[in-house]
C-alpha positions as CSV (number, residue, x, y, z in Angstrom):
1,X,29.9,27.5,55.0
2,X,26.3,28.7,54.4
3,X,25.4,31.2,51.8
4,X,22.9,33.4,53.8
5,X,25.4,36.3,53.5
6,X,24.5,36.4,49.7
7,X,21.0,37.8,50.7
8,X,22.6,41.1,51.5
9,X,25.0,41.2,48.5
10,X,22.3,40.2,46.0
11,X,20.6,43.5,46.3
12,X,23.6,45.2,44.7
13,X,23.9,42.7,41.8
14,X,21.6,43.5,38.8
15,X,19.4,40.6,37.9
16,X,17.2,40.0,34.8
17,X,13.7,39.2,35.7
18,X,12.1,36.2,34.1
19,X,8.9,36.5,32.0
20,X,5.7,37.1,34.0
21,X,4.0,34.3,32.0
22,X,5.5,31.2,30.3
23,X,6.6,32.1,26.8
24,X,5.5,30.2,23.7
25,X,8.0,28.5,21.5
26,X,7.6,31.2,18.9
27,X,8.3,33.9,21.4
28,X,11.4,32.1,22.6
29,X,12.6,31.9,19.1
30,X,12.2,35.7,18.7
31,X,14.1,36.4,21.9
32,X,16.8,34.0,20.8
33,X,17.2,35.7,17.4
34,X,17.3,39.2,19.1
35,X,20.0,38.1,21.6
36,X,22.0,36.5,18.9
37,X,21.9,39.7,16.9
38,X,23.4,41.6,19.9
39,X,26.0,38.9,20.3
40,X,27.2,39.1,16.7
41,X,27.2,42.9,16.9
42,X,29.6,42.7,19.9
43,X,31.5,39.8,18.1
44,X,32.3,42.0,15.1
45,X,33.1,45.2,17.1
46,X,36.8,45.6,17.8
47,X,37.8,47.3,21.0
48,X,39.3,50.8,20.5
49,X,43.1,50.7,20.8
50,X,43.5,47.0,19.5
51,X,46.3,46.2,17.1
52,X,44.4,43.8,14.8
53,X,47.4,42.9,12.6
54,X,49.2,41.3,15.6
55,X,46.4,38.8,16.3
56,X,47.8,35.7,14.5
57,X,48.6,33.0,17.0
58,X,46.6,29.7,16.3
59,X,46.0,29.3,20.0
60,X,44.1,32.5,20.1
61,X,41.8,31.2,17.4
62,X,41.0,28.1,19.5
63,X,40.5,30.3,22.6
64,X,38.0,32.2,20.5
65,X,36.1,29.1,19.5
66,X,35.9,27.5,23.0
67,X,35.0,30.7,24.8
68,X,32.6,31.9,22.1
69,X,34.6,35.0,21.7
70,X,36.7,36.9,19.2
71,X,40.2,38.0,20.2
72,X,40.4,41.8,19.9
73,X,36.7,42.3,20.0
74,X,34.8,43.8,23.0
75,X,33.9,40.2,23.9
76,X,37.4,38.9,23.8
77,X,36.9,37.2,27.2
78,X,33.7,35.5,26.0
79,X,32.0,32.9,28.2
80,X,35.3,32.1,30.0
81,X,34.3,33.7,33.3
82,X,30.9,31.9,33.3
83,X,32.5,28.5,32.7
84,X,35.4,29.1,35.1
85,X,33.2,30.3,37.9
86,X,30.9,27.3,37.4
87,X,33.9,24.9,37.6
88,X,35.4,26.5,40.7
89,X,32.1,26.8,42.7
90,X,30.9,23.3,41.7
91,X,34.2,21.9,43.0
92,X,33.9,23.8,46.2
93,X,30.3,22.7,46.6
94,X,31.2,19.1,45.8
95,X,34.0,19.2,48.5
96,X,31.4,20.2,51.1
97,X,32.9,23.6,51.8
98,X,29.6,25.2,50.8
99,X,26.6,23.6,52.5
100,X,23.5,23.8,50.4
101,X,20.5,21.9,49.1
102,X,20.0,22.6,45.3
103,X,16.4,21.4,45.7
104,X,15.7,24.4,48.0
105,X,14.7,27.4,45.9
106,X,16.2,30.0,48.2
107,X,19.6,28.2,48.5
108,X,19.7,27.6,44.8
109,X,19.1,31.3,44.2
110,X,22.0,32.2,46.6
111,X,24.3,29.9,44.8
112,X,23.4,31.3,41.4
113,X,24.0,34.8,42.7
114,X,27.4,33.8,44.1
115,X,28.2,32.3,40.7
116,X,27.2,35.4,38.9
117,X,29.3,37.6,41.3
118,X,32.3,35.3,40.8
119,X,31.9,35.4,37.0
120,X,31.9,39.2,37.1
121,X,35.1,39.3,39.2
122,X,36.8,36.8,36.9
123,X,35.6,38.8,33.9
124,X,37.4,41.9,35.1
125,X,40.5,40.0,36.2
126,X,40.8,38.1,32.9
127,X,40.3,41.3,30.9
128,X,43.3,42.7,32.6
129,X,45.3,39.5,32.1
130,X,44.5,39.4,28.4
131,X,45.8,42.9,27.8
132,X,48.6,43.2,30.3
133,X,50.2,39.9,29.3
134,X,50.0,40.6,25.6
135,X,47.4,38.0,24.6
136,X,45.5,41.0,23.2
137,X,48.0,43.3,21.5
138,X,47.3,47.0,21.9
139,X,48.4,49.8,19.7
140,X,50.2,51.7,22.4
141,X,50.7,51.5,26.2
142,X,48.6,54.6,26.6
143,X,45.4,52.8,25.8
144,X,45.9,49.7,28.0
145,X,43.5,50.9,30.6
146,X,40.9,51.8,28.0
147,X,41.1,48.4,26.3
148,X,40.8,46.6,29.7
149,X,37.7,48.6,30.5
150,X,36.1,47.8,27.1
151,X,36.9,44.0,27.5
152,X,35.5,44.0,31.1
153,X,32.3,45.7,30.0
154,X,31.9,43.3,27.0
155,X,32.5,40.2,29.3
156,X,29.9,41.4,31.8
157,X,27.4,42.0,28.9
158,X,28.0,38.3,27.9
159,X,27.2,37.2,31.4
160,X,23.8,39.0,31.3
161,X,23.1,38.0,27.7
162,X,23.6,34.4,28.9
163,X,21.1,35.0,31.8
164,X,18.6,36.6,29.4
165,X,18.9,33.7,27.0
166,X,18.4,31.2,29.8
167,X,15.2,32.9,30.9
168,X,13.7,34.0,27.6
169,X,15.5,31.9,24.9
170,X,15.4,28.3,23.8
171,X,18.5,27.2,25.8
172,X,21.4,28.6,27.7
173,X,23.4,31.4,26.2
174,X,26.7,29.5,26.5
175,X,25.3,26.8,24.1
176,X,23.9,29.3,21.6
177,X,27.0,31.5,21.6
178,X,29.4,28.6,21.1
179,X,27.3,27.2,18.2
180,X,26.9,30.6,16.6
181,X,30.6,31.4,16.9
182,X,31.6,28.0,15.4
183,X,29.1,28.3,12.6
184,X,30.4,31.8,11.8
185,X,34.0,30.5,11.8
186,X,33.2,27.6,9.4
187,X,31.5,29.9,6.9
188,X,34.2,32.5,7.2
189,X,37.0,29.9,7.0
190,X,35.5,28.2,4.0
191,X,34.8,31.3,1.9
192,X,37.7,33.4,3.3
193,X,40.5,30.8,3.3
194,X,39.7,27.5,1.7
195,X,38.0,28.6,-1.5
196,X,40.6,31.3,-2.3
197,X,43.4,28.8,-1.5
198,X,41.9,26.3,-3.9
199,X,41.5,28.9,-6.6
200,X,45.1,30.0,-6.2
201,X,46.2,26.3,-6.6
202,X,44.3,26.0,-9.9
203,X,45.6,29.3,-11.2
204,X,49.2,28.2,-10.4
205,X,48.7,25.4,-13.0
206,X,50.9,22.3,-13.4
207,X,50.2,18.7,-12.9
208,X,49.6,19.1,-9.2
209,X,47.1,22.0,-9.5
210,X,44.0,19.8,-9.1
211,X,45.4,17.7,-6.2
212,X,46.5,20.8,-4.4
213,X,43.1,22.4,-4.9
214,X,41.5,19.3,-3.4
215,X,43.9,19.3,-0.5
216,X,43.0,22.9,0.2
217,X,39.5,21.6,1.3
218,X,41.1,19.1,3.7
219,X,40.1,21.2,6.8
220,X,36.5,21.2,5.5
221,X,36.6,17.5,4.9
222,X,37.7,16.8,8.4
223,X,35.1,19.2,9.7
224,X,32.4,17.2,7.9
225,X,33.9,13.9,9.1
226,X,33.8,15.0,12.8
227,X,30.2,16.2,12.2
228,X,29.1,12.8,10.9
229,X,30.9,10.8,13.5
230,X,29.5,12.9,16.3
231,X,25.9,12.5,15.0
232,X,26.4,8.7,14.8
233,X,27.7,8.7,18.4
234,X,24.7,10.6,19.6
235,X,22.3,8.0,18.1
236,X,24.0,5.2,20.0
237,X,22.2,4.3,23.3
238,X,21.0,1.6,25.6
239,X,17.3,1.4,26.3
240,X,16.0,-0.1,29.5
241,X,12.3,-1.2,29.6
242,X,10.0,0.5,32.0
243,X,6.4,-0.1,33.2
244,X,4.0,2.1,35.0
245,X,2.8,0.6,38.2
246,X,-0.6,2.4,38.4
247,X,-1.6,1.6,34.8
248,X,-1.1,-1.9,33.7
249,X,-0.1,-2.2,30.1
250,X,1.5,1.3,30.0
251,X,5.2,1.1,29.4
252,X,8.1,3.0,28.1
253,X,11.9,3.0,27.8
254,X,14.7,4.7,29.7
255,X,17.4,5.7,27.1
256,X,21.0,5.8,28.3
257,X,22.9,7.4,25.4
258,X,26.5,6.6,24.7
259,X,27.3,10.3,25.1
260,X,25.5,10.4,28.5
261,X,27.0,13.7,29.5
262,X,27.1,15.1,26.0
263,X,30.0,17.4,25.3
264,X,30.1,19.0,28.7
265,X,33.4,17.2,29.7
266,X,35.1,18.7,26.6
267,X,33.8,22.2,27.3
268,X,35.0,22.0,30.9
269,X,38.3,20.3,30.1
270,X,39.1,22.6,27.2
271,X,38.1,25.7,29.2
272,X,40.4,24.7,32.1
273,X,43.4,24.0,29.8
274,X,43.0,27.3,27.9
275,X,42.3,29.3,31.1
276,X,45.5,27.9,32.5
277,X,47.5,29.2,29.5
278,X,46.0,32.6,30.0
279,X,46.5,32.8,33.8
280,X,50.0,31.3,33.6
281,X,51.0,34.2,31.3
282,X,52.0,36.0,34.5
283,X,54.9,33.6,34.9
284,X,56.6,35.2,31.9
285,X,57.5,38.1,34.2
286,X,58.8,36.1,37.1
287,X,62.5,36.8,38.0
288,X,65.0,35.7,40.5
289,X,65.1,32.3,42.3
290,X,61.6,31.4,41.1
291,X,62.3,32.1,37.4
292,X,63.4,28.5,36.7
293,X,60.2,27.0,38.3
294,X,58.2,29.5,36.2
295,X,59.8,28.4,33.0
296,X,59.2,24.8,33.9
297,X,55.4,25.4,34.1
298,X,55.2,27.8,31.2
299,X,58.0,29.1,28.9
300,X,57.1,32.2,27.0
301,X,59.3,33.7,24.4
302,X,59.1,37.0,22.4
303,X,57.8,36.8,18.9
304,X,57.6,40.5,18.1
305,X,56.7,43.9,19.4
306,X,53.6,46.0,19.4
307,X,52.9,49.5,20.5
308,X,52.1,48.2,24.0
309,X,55.3,46.2,24.4
310,X,56.7,42.8,23.5
311,X,54.4,40.1,22.2
312,X,55.0,36.8,23.9
313,X,54.1,33.3,22.8
314,X,53.9,30.0,24.7
315,X,56.7,27.9,23.3
316,X,57.5,25.4,26.1
317,X,56.9,24.1,29.6
318,X,54.2,21.9,31.1
319,X,51.5,24.4,30.0
320,X,52.6,24.0,26.4
321,X,52.5,20.2,26.5
322,X,48.9,20.1,27.7
323,X,47.6,22.9,25.4
324,X,46.5,22.6,21.8
325,X,49.2,24.9,20.5
326,X,49.5,23.4,17.1
327,X,50.0,25.3,13.8
328,X,47.2,25.5,11.3
329,X,47.6,23.3,8.1
330,X,46.6,26.1,5.8
331,X,48.7,27.9,3.2
332,X,51.2,30.3,4.7
333,X,49.3,33.1,2.9
334,X,46.4,32.5,5.4
335,X,48.4,32.3,8.6
336,X,49.0,28.5,8.3
337,X,52.1,26.4,8.1
338,X,52.0,25.6,4.4
339,X,49.7,22.6,3.8
340,X,49.2,19.1,5.3
341,X,52.6,17.8,4.0
342,X,54.4,20.6,5.8
343,X,52.1,20.2,8.8
344,X,52.7,16.5,9.4
345,X,56.4,17.0,8.8
346,X,56.4,19.6,11.5
347,X,54.6,17.3,14.0
348,X,57.2,14.5,13.3
349,X,60.4,16.6,13.4
350,X,59.8,19.8,15.4
351,X,61.1,20.0,18.9
352,X,60.3,22.4,21.8
353,X,62.1,23.3,25.0
354,X,61.2,22.0,28.4
355,X,63.1,23.6,31.3
356,X,63.9,21.4,34.2
357,X,64.9,23.3,37.4
358,X,67.4,20.6,38.2
359,X,68.9,20.1,34.8
360,X,68.3,23.1,32.5
361,X,66.7,22.9,29.0
362,X,65.8,19.6,27.3
363,X,64.4,19.2,23.8
364,X,61.0,17.5,23.6
365,X,59.7,16.2,20.2
366,X,56.4,17.6,19.0
367,X,54.9,14.1,18.8
368,X,55.4,14.0,22.6
369,X,53.3,17.2,22.8
370,X,50.6,15.4,20.7
371,X,50.5,12.4,23.1
372,X,50.6,14.5,26.3
373,X,47.9,16.9,25.1
374,X,45.6,14.0,24.0
375,X,46.1,12.0,27.2
376,X,45.6,14.9,29.5
377,X,42.5,16.0,27.6
378,X,41.0,12.5,27.9
379,X,41.8,12.2,31.6
380,X,40.2,15.6,32.3
381,X,37.1,14.6,30.2
382,X,36.7,11.5,32.4
383,X,37.1,13.5,35.6
384,X,34.6,16.2,34.6
385,X,32.2,13.6,33.1
386,X,32.0,11.7,36.4
387,X,31.9,14.9,38.3
388,X,29.1,16.4,36.2
389,X,27.0,13.2,36.5
390,X,27.1,13.5,40.3
391,X,26.6,17.2,40.5
392,X,23.6,17.3,38.2
393,X,21.6,14.4,39.6
394,X,22.2,12.0,36.7
395,X,23.9,9.4,38.8
396,X,22.1,6.0,39.3
397,X,20.9,6.8,42.8
398,X,19.2,10.1,41.7
399,X,17.7,8.5,38.5
400,X,16.3,5.6,40.5
401,X,14.7,7.9,43.0
402,X,13.1,10.0,40.2
403,X,11.7,6.9,38.5
404,X,10.3,5.7,41.8
405,X,8.6,9.0,42.6
406,X,7.0,9.0,39.1
407,X,5.7,5.5,39.6
408,X,8.0,3.8,37.0
409,X,9.7,0.4,37.6
410,X,11.7,-2.1,35.6
411,X,9.5,-5.1,34.6
412,X,10.3,-8.2,36.5
413,X,11.7,-6.4,39.6
414,X,10.1,-5.0,42.7
415,X,9.5,-1.3,42.9
416,X,12.5,-0.6,45.0
417,X,14.9,2.3,44.2
418,X,17.8,0.3,45.5
419,X,17.1,-2.5,42.9
420,X,16.8,0.0,40.1
421,X,19.9,1.8,41.3
422,X,21.8,-1.5,41.2
423,X,20.7,-2.1,37.6
424,X,21.6,1.4,36.5
425,X,25.0,1.0,38.2
426,X,25.8,-1.6,35.6
427,X,25.4,0.9,32.8
428,X,25.7,4.6,33.8
429,X,29.2,4.7,35.3
430,X,30.7,2.6,32.4
431,X,28.9,4.6,29.7
432,X,30.0,7.9,31.4
433,X,33.6,6.9,31.2
434,X,33.5,5.5,27.7
435,X,31.5,8.5,26.4
436,X,34.0,10.9,28.0
437,X,36.9,9.0,26.5
438,X,35.3,9.1,23.1
439,X,34.6,12.9,23.0
440,X,38.1,13.5,24.4
441,X,39.7,11.5,21.6
442,X,37.5,12.8,18.9
443,X,38.1,16.4,20.0
444,X,41.9,15.8,20.1
445,X,41.9,14.1,16.7
446,X,39.8,16.9,15.2
447,X,42.1,19.6,16.6
448,X,45.2,17.8,15.3
449,X,43.7,17.6,11.8
450,X,43.1,21.4,11.7
451,X,39.4,21.1,10.8
452,X,37.9,24.5,9.8
453,X,36.1,26.0,12.7
454,X,38.4,23.8,14.9
455,X,37.4,20.2,15.5
456,X,36.7,21.0,19.1
457,X,34.3,23.7,18.1
458,X,32.5,21.3,15.6
459,X,32.2,18.6,18.3
460,X,30.7,21.1,20.7
461,X,28.3,22.5,18.1
462,X,27.0,19.1,17.2
463,X,26.3,18.3,20.8
464,X,24.7,21.7,21.4
465,X,22.4,21.3,18.3
466,X,21.4,17.8,19.4
467,X,20.5,19.1,22.9
468,X,18.7,22.0,21.3
469,X,16.7,19.7,19.1
470,X,15.6,17.7,22.1
471,X,14.6,20.8,24.0
472,X,12.6,22.1,21.0
473,X,10.8,18.7,20.8
474,X,10.0,18.8,24.5
475,X,8.7,22.4,24.3
476,X,6.5,21.5,21.3
477,X,5.2,18.4,23.1
478,X,4.4,20.5,26.3
479,X,2.6,23.1,24.2
480,X,0.5,20.3,22.6
481,X,-0.1,18.4,25.8
482,X,0.1,20.8,28.8
483,X,-0.7,18.0,31.2
484,X,2.7,16.4,30.5
485,X,4.6,19.5,31.9
486,X,2.7,19.2,35.1
487,X,3.5,15.5,35.4
488,X,7.2,16.2,34.7
489,X,7.4,18.7,37.5
């Protein structure tokens, strides 16, 4: 299927024009700061008609981190539509259903327009799902339509803020919004939860006052640990020697980092898992002969009522087993389960229900949930890691062709892309899988320890900051030596 039909549709889809002349690094920083200011304004603006007191589920907090959103605000949907549309269209393109050449400017523009249109449609649909299914509790049924409208407008604004950031800022809006949201959550969690909890432990007195106060900072400790491990992993790399054919004596190195695809596999895998829990919410209303099958995939049970109806929570089914629906190891006064001792006891002894259409309900221990969630997350990271390498031209064949076009070769070998491809095939596929497994395991471990800002969010933020640092270094280098940018192109 060709995308020429998008030429007619694109006229009706607003587009942000890029700058007439290349922006300096300083100008990009100003634009980034301004866009972030708008993002935080939307982040802290609750939609009219929202019942803020009913937003307590831990899963919703993780949804907020991964989607760079805040449940109940006008950007409740966050970057979810952008990521989901990207996943779906990349899969369609990879399967060959859509025929296109991403090196062709016109075809790439059509694909980007289609992706934006899909993101807008998904934004409207997800806004309705969030409200209708009770993920976003409303004050009364009379304001359901108003809340959906506000969330849809906020989601579309995020789509265009992302586009503006890509054209005028220092990196993509998705990256900046995730990093900003996680940073905000860490600061707010430390000063709003951990410090008051530590103070309360000291004021309680007794022999355990100091140990309890120190344990209160456990989520911050795990956050720092994930941060340091992530930085160390980013510094691990293999470097292949290169020589420039046209200039003897001129050489360089081709770095192949351990985290070759960075944190993209975790972003895509987590977004898919969390999107599934949102979309499967509709199964809670399935009746009749398909009710048993619906419960098998996702078992929702009432946990209270709001003005808009009954509040449902995912408590069982396949969707529960693959989702990070774990309680927070905070004090119960701050929406947690009561501390790490209670938390680990919960993981060891709690059971949940899994409905089998052929045998009724069975009890599944929570530690099985931990294993299934971790294994599925790692598998998805591997799949998306390999998929992303192929789709973005980071596979051995593409890299070898790029090196050949620029005149680089590996010393001791003929300048033949096939030879270079064979050498890269010894490293890139293996490193892609190992790096994907590592980020998947680290993200799962960090999530299970209840790190403040969520371990997943910290892992993503470290990766984003690292990529941002590399981008800033490249921009600074291009400003100093403009000829390098021409050579790179």
